[in-house]
C-alpha positions in Angstrom: 8.9 -57.0 -60.2 6.5 -58.8 -57.6 9.4 -57.9 -54.7 9.7 -54.6 -55.5 5.8 -54.0 -55.5 6.1 -55.6 -52.2 8.9 -53.2 -50.7 7.0 -50.3 -52.0 3.4 -51.8 -50.4 5.5 -52.3 -47.0 7.0 -48.8 -47.4 3.8 -47.3 -48.0 2.2 -49.0 -44.9 5.0 -48.1 -42.9 4.8 -44.1 -43.8 0.9 -44.6 -43.3 1.9 -46.2 -39.6 4.3 -43.5 -39.0 2.0 -40.9 -39.5 -0.8 -42.0 -37.8 1.6 -42.8 -34.4 2.7 -38.9 -34.6 -0.7 -37.4 -35.2 -2.0 -40.5 -32.1 1.3 -38.7 -30.3 0.5 -35.3 -31.1 -3.3 -35.6 -30.2 -2.6 -37.2 -26.8 -0.1 -34.2 -25.8 -2.3 -31.7 -27.2 -4.8 -33.3 -24.8 -2.5 -33.2 -21.6 -1.3 -29.7 -22.5 -5.2 -28.8 -23.1 -6.1 -30.6 -19.7 -3.1 -28.7 -17.8 -4.1 -25.4 -19.2 -7.9 -25.5 -18.5 -6.9 -27.1 -15.1 -4.6 -24.1 -13.9 -7.2 -21.8 -15.1 -9.9 -23.2 -13.3 -7.9 -23.8 -9.8 -7.1 -20.0 -10.1 -10.8 -18.9 -10.7 -11.9 -21.1 -7.7 -8.9 -19.6 -5.1 -9.8 -16.2 -6.2 -13.5 -17.0 -5.3 -12.5 -18.3 -2.4 -10.1 -16.3 -0.6 -11.4 -12.7 -2.0 -13.0 -11.6 0.8 -10.1 -12.7 2.9 -7.8 -10.8 0.5 -9.8 -7.5 1.0 -9.4 -7.9 4.9 -6.1 -8.3 4.9 -6.0 -4.9 2.4 -8.2 -2.6 4.7 -6.1 -3.8 7.4 -2.8 -2.5 5.6 -4.6 0.9 4.7 -4.8 1.2 9.0 -0.9 1.8 8.2 0.2 5.7 7.5 3.1 4.8 6.0 1.3 2.7 2.9 -0.5 5.5 2.6 0.2 7.0 -1.3 2.0 10.2 -1.6 1.4 12.5 -4.5 5.0 14.0 -4.5 7.7 13.0 -7.2 10.7 13.0 -4.9 12.4 9.6 -5.7 14.7 7.9 -3.2 16.7 5.9 -6.0 20.3 7.6 -6.1 19.5 8.2 -2.2 19.4 4.4 -2.0 20.3 2.4 -4.9 24.1 2.8 -4.6 24.3 1.3 -1.3 22.4 -1.8 -2.0 23.8 -4.4 -3.8 22.1 -5.8 -7.0 21.2 -9.0 -8.6 22.4 -9.0 -12.4 23.4 -11.2 -14.9 27.0 -10.9 -14.9 29.6 -8.5 -13.1 30.2 -6.8 -16.1 26.7 -5.2 -15.9 27.5 -4.2 -12.2 30.7 -2.9 -13.3 28.7 -0.3 -15.6 26.7 0.2 -13.6 29.0 1.5 -11.0 30.5 3.9 -13.3 27.6 5.4 -14.4 27.0 6.9 -10.8 28.0 10.4 -10.1 31.4 10.3 -8.3 30.3 11.2 -4.9 27.6 8.0 -5.4 30.4 5.8 -5.7 31.8 3.4 -3.5 28.7 3.4 -0.5 28.0 0.1 -1.3 27.7 -1.8 1.9 30.4 -4.7 2.7 28.7 -8.4 1.8 30.6 -9.7 5.1 28.6 -7.6 7.1 25.2 -9.7 6.8 26.9 -12.6 8.2 28.9 -11.5 10.9 26.1 -10.0 12.2 24.5 -13.4 12.4 21.5 -14.5 14.5 21.9 -12.2 17.4 22.3 -9.0 15.7 20.5 -6.8 18.2 23.4 -7.3 20.4 25.7 -6.9 17.5 29.6 -5.4 18.4 29.4 -1.8 17.6 32.6 -2.3 15.6 30.7 -3.3 12.6 29.1 0.1 12.3 32.2 1.8 13.0 32.9 3.9 10.1 29.5 3.9 8.6 27.9 6.7 7.3 23.5 6.7 8.2 22.7 9.8 7.7 21.3 9.0 4.4 18.9 6.8 6.4 17.7 10.2 8.0 16.6 11.2 4.7 14.5 9.0 3.7 11.2 10.4 5.1 11.9 13.3 2.5 11.0 11.0 -0.3 7.7 9.8 -1.9 9.0 6.4 -3.7 11.8 4.6 -4.7 11.7 3.9 -8.3 14.0 0.5 -9.3 14.3 1.4 -12.9 16.1 4.5 -11.8 19.9 4.7 -11.0 20.2 0.8 -11.1 22.0 -1.9 -13.3 20.2 -2.8 -16.9 17.9 -5.0 -17.5 18.9 -8.5 -16.9 17.8 -9.5 -20.3 18.0 -7.0 -23.6 14.7 -5.6 -24.0 13.4 -7.0 -21.0 10.3 -5.0 -19.6 11.5 -5.5 -15.7 14.9 -4.4 -14.3 17.4 -5.7 -12.0 16.2 -6.0 -8.4 18.2 -4.9 -4.6 19.9 -7.6 -2.9 17.7 -8.7 0.0 20.6 -9.7 2.1 22.1 -5.8 1.6 19.2 -4.0 2.5 18.0 -6.1 5.4 21.9 -5.6 7.0 21.4 -1.9 6.7 17.9 -2.1 8.4 19.8 -4.4 11.6 22.7 -2.2 11.5 20.6 0.6 12.4 18.5 -0.9 14.6 21.8 -2.8 16.7 23.2 1.2 17.0 20.1 2.8 18.0 20.0 -0.3 20.8 23.6 0.2 21.4 23.3 4.2 22.0 20.2 4.0 24.0 18.3 5.8 21.1 16.2 3.2 19.5 13.2 5.4 18.9 15.0 7.2 16.2 16.3 3.7 14.7 12.9 2.7 14.3 11.7 5.8 12.7 14.4 5.9 10.1 14.2 2.3 9.6 10.5 2.0 9.0 11.3 5.1 6.2 13.5 2.2 4.4 10.8 -0.4 4.7 8.3 2.7 3.3 10.1 3.2 0.5 10.5 -0.7 -0.5 7.0 -1.0 -0.6 6.7 1.6 -2.9 8.5 -0.3 -5.6 6.7 -1.7 -8.2 8.1 -5.5 -7.5 6.2 -7.7 -5.2 9.7 -9.1 -4.0 10.9 -5.8 -3.0 7.5 -4.8 -1.7 7.8 -8.2 0.8 11.5 -6.7 2.1 9.6 -4.1 3.4 7.7 -6.0 5.2 10.9 -8.2 6.6 12.2 -4.7 7.5 9.4 -4.1 9.8 9.5 -7.4 11.4 13.2 -6.4 11.9 11.7 -3.1 13.6 9.0 -5.5 15.7 11.9 -7.2 17.4 13.4 -3.7 18.8 10.3 -2.6 19.9 9.8 -5.9 21.5 13.1 -5.2 23.5 12.3 -1.6 24.3 8.6 -2.4 25.4 7.7 -0.9 28.4 10.0 2.3 28.2 9.3 5.5 26.4 11.9 4.5 23.6 9.4 1.8 22.4 8.3 4.0 19.8 5.1 2.5 19.1 3.6 -0.8 19.4 4.8 -3.9 17.6 2.7 -5.1 14.5 3.2 -8.8 15.5 3.1 -12.1 14.0 -0.5 -12.1 12.8 -0.3 -8.6 11.6 2.9 -9.0 9.4 1.0 -12.1 8.1 -1.6 -10.0 7.1 0.6 -7.8 5.0 2.5 -10.4 3.7 -0.9 -12.1 2.1 -1.9 -9.0 0.9 1.1 -8.5 -1.0 0.9 -11.9 -2.8 -2.9 -11.8 -3.0 -2.8 -8.8 -5.1 -0.8 -10.2 -8.3 -3.5 -12.7 -8.2 -6.2 -9.6 -9.3 -3.7 -8.2 -11.9 -3.2 -11.0 -14.2 -4.2 -11.6 -17.6 -6.7 -14.1 -16.8 -8.2 -12.6 -13.7 -12.0 -12.0 -14.4 -13.2 -8.7 -14.4 -15.8 -9.3 -11.9 -12.9 -8.1 -9.3 -12.4 -4.4 -10.8 -14.7 -3.4 -8.3 -12.4 -3.6 -5.5 -9.6 -2.7 -7.4 -9.2 0.6 -5.6 -9.4 -1.2 -1.7 -5.7 -2.7 -2.9 -3.1 -0.5 -1.0 -0.5 -2.7 -0.5 1.2 -4.4 -3.5 -0.8 -2.6 -6.1 1.4 -1.4 -9.0 3.8 -4.5 -8.1 0.7 -6.4 -8.8 -0.5 -4.6 -11.9 3.7 -5.0 -13.0 3.8 -8.5 -12.5 0.6 -9.3 -14.6 1.8 -6.9 -17.7 5.4 -8.6 -17.5 3.4 -11.9 -18.4 1.1 -10.5 -20.6 3.5 -8.9 -22.8 6.0 -11.6 -23.0 2.9 -14.1 -24.8 1.3 -11.2 -26.4 2.2 -11.9 -30.2 0.6 -15.4 -29.2 -2.3 -14.9 -27.3 -3.9 -11.2 -28.8 -6.0 -12.5 -31.3 -7.8 -15.0 -28.7 -7.0 -13.0 -25.7 -8.1 -9.4 -26.8 -10.9 -9.0 -24.1 -8.5 -9.9 -21.2 -5.9 -7.3 -22.6 -8.2 -4.8 -22.7 -9.1 -5.5 -19.3 -5.6 -5.4 -17.9 -5.1 -2.5 -19.7 -8.5 -1.2 -18.1 -6.6 -1.4 -15.0 -3.3 0.0 -16.2 -5.7 3.0 -17.1 -7.2 3.2 -14.0 -3.9 3.2 -11.8 -2.3 6.5 -12.7 -0.3 6.5 -9.4 1.5 3.2 -10.8 4.8 4.8 -12.7 5.5 1.5 -14.5 7.0 3.6 -17.0 8.9 1.0 -19.3 6.0 -1.2 -19.2 3.8 1.7 -20.4 5.8 2.2 -23.5 6.0 -1.5 -24.1 2.4 -1.9 -23.8 1.7 0.7 -26.6 4.3 -0.4 -29.2 3.4 -3.1 -31.5 5.1 -6.5 -31.0 7.9 -8.0 -33.4 6.2 -9.8 -35.8 9.2 -12.6 -35.5 8.9 -13.0 -31.9 6.4 -15.9 -31.6 8.9 -17.5 -34.3 11.9 -17.1 -32.1 11.1 -18.1 -28.6 14.2 -19.1 -26.8 14.3 -23.2 -26.8 11.8 -23.7 -29.2 12.7 -26.0 -31.9 12.3 -25.1 -35.7 9.0 -27.4 -36.1 7.5 -25.6 -32.8 8.5 -22.4 -34.4 6.6 -23.3 -37.6 4.0 -24.6 -35.8 3.4 -21.6 -33.8 3.9 -19.1 -37.0 1.6 -21.1 -38.9 -1.0 -22.7 -36.9 -3.3 -20.3 -34.7 -4.3 -23.4 -32.2 -0.6 -23.9 -31.7 0.1 -20.1 -31.1 -2.6 -20.0 -28.8 -2.0 -23.2 -26.7 1.7 -22.2 -26.3 0.9 -18.8 -25.1 -1.7 -20.7 -23.0 0.9 -23.1 -21.3 3.6 -20.2 -20.7 0.6 -17.8 -18.8 0.0 -21.2 -16.5 3.4 -21.2 -15.8 3.8 -17.9 -14.6 0.7 -17.6 -12.8 1.5 -19.4 -9.1 -0.6 -20.0 -6.3 -0.3 -16.6 -4.8 -2.9 -17.9 -1.9 -0.7 -20.2 -0.4 -0.3 -18.5 2.5 -4.1 -18.2 2.9 -4.2 -22.0 2.2 -1.7 -22.6 5.2 -3.8 -20.8 7.9 -7.0 -22.6 6.9 -5.4 -25.3 7.1 -3.8 -24.4 10.6 -7.6 -23.9 11.6 
């Protein structure tokens, strides 16, 4: 009897130790997560305050380029560009369905993926055989269009229900630009090649995807190399932007993302209209993250969501068709409980414990919010 009673006491004490240990571990993990989230938010706020004026200077610089000026028209270049560039997709079937969905006369236009490698580092002096048979007539039409909508004439989104679709392949976009410019040099007519390639860069910057906007700036860098080659001749067609100028433009794009995130303070809204380059792409980035965590954060981040909604309302020039639709839709009730990769215990906590739900959402936001001012820090360090 005494032995049985002793065993029960040992089991009871063990249970208490296990529970206390589990609570201690949970409290420690909670503290670490809370500290990381608070630290992330503090770093974001400090970076915004530190580099905001430099960012505005970069945006003012971008505003001096006519090719970045907003157009009021609705002429979309997606059917002209989309079939000619590669797309980053989840699987081959998605790409096959996309190709089959195109009009018959828009099929088979995609650039051979081997051309980019064959161009090599000396692409300015590429062999004319590389572009033999290629039709560049479509590039002469690019100036007719007002924007390039990536949501049209493109493959399906990478994930079912994803608020963001597929993105074009950087290497093929770059290869088209290099081939057109090399052809212009070879034929002694770089000016027309520069004009057409600049229009491709312009349309990249009208997309609502920051990575593609940066591709447009990279294409301007390629144009710069041709201008440098033709410097001092009537065929130069303008002055090169230069390395420093291109850096200003890149910083402007990534800095814009930091000004349109869920946790961006509303004090910067008064300068939102000064954002010329990457404006809609930045808003898209912030909305994508906000939508994904909305079931987790809506109750505690309502002011932040209203703030982001105001940015959306004051940016009518941004199409954001898919995102605007999702923004107005109610969230699925089970979304928070079906987070990919979450254990049943995590799903249970997220569903029934508001504090756990909130912290999980904040962790996901912290992970998504990168150091968009990295290039500013590098410049400061160089000085």
